[in-house]
N, C-alpha and C positions, 0 to 999 in steps of 0.2 A: 504494500500500500504506500503510494508515494505522496498522496495529498493529506492535508489535515482533516478535511471534511468532504463528505459526499452527499449528494441530494437523495431524496427518497426514491426517485426514479432509478438512479444509479445503483442504490443498495438493493432495490427490488430486483433489478436485473442480475445482480451478483448471485442472488439466492433463488432466482427463478420463481418469485412470488409476486403477488399483486401489492401495490403500495397500500391498499386498504388493509391487507393482513399486517403489514408493519405498524400501521396506525392502531390496529386492534391490539397487537401485542404490546404496544406502548402503554395502552390503557390497562392491560391485564398484568404486566410485569413492572413492578416498581424499579427494578434494576435497569430498565431501558428508558432513557430520557434524553433524546437528542436535543441539541440546542435549536432554538427557533429565533428567527429575526422578527422585526416589528410587524411584518406581514403574516407571520405564522409559518413561514417556510422552514421545514426541518433540515437540519444539517447533522449528519451522523459522523461521529469520530471513529477512529480505529477501535477504541474501546467499545463503543456502541455496536460496531460491526461484529466484534468478538462475542458480545452478549447475544446478538441475533443468531450468530452461528451456533451458540450453545442452545438457545431456545429451539431453533430449528432441529437440531440433533435430537433433543428430548421429545419434541412433539411429532416430528415427521419420521425419524428413524427408529427411535425407541418406542414410539406409539403411545406415549404417555398423554393423559388428559392434561388440560391446562392446570388444573389444581395439582396434579401429580408433578408436573414440571416445576411449578412454583415451589412445592415442598422440597423437591430435590435441590433446587437452587438455594433455598434457605438453609437446608441442613448439610448438604454435601457438595457445595459448589466446586471445591478443589478436586474432589473425586470425579465429578461430572466432566470437568475440563480435562482431567487426565485421560478419562475414557474417550472423550472426543478426539483428543490428539492421537491416541492409539488407533482409533477407527480411521482417522485420516491417513495415518502411516500405512495401515493395512490396505486401504483402498489404493494408495499409490503403488505399493508392492504388487498388488493384484494386477493393476494396469500394466506394470512393467513386465510381469510374468506373461500376460496375454500377448503383449508385443513380442516378447522373446519366442513364444510358441508360434505365433504367426510367421515370424522370420524363419524359424526352424522348418515349418511346414513348407514355406516357399523354397528353401534350400533343398529339402527332400524332393520336392516336385522337380526341381532343376536337375538333381542327380538322377532321378528316374528317367527323365527325358534324355539325358546324356547317355545313360545305360541302354535305353531303347534304340538309340541311334547308332550304337556301336555294332 
């Protein structure tokens, strides 16, 4: 993240959610409070974005209810953040393994083609 603040549209795009969902989460979760200018335009900091990432993980991936997610954030925020980081690492490893498998399959196909032509 290179900038200090992001608009609601930019943050919604980052998480593939509607801006209305971000506004809803803002009402539901005390820990999410983006800055607003005099017109009411929201500006999300890197910390806000990390909070949204955590909320999204709990609600969308862990399938917790809003009250369950709130409870987890109150009682075990550090544990939740640790599990989120672990899940992100595992997703990255999985993507890398899929890419390696694809590359190996392509190499195998090339070798079979060469063998067939001999």
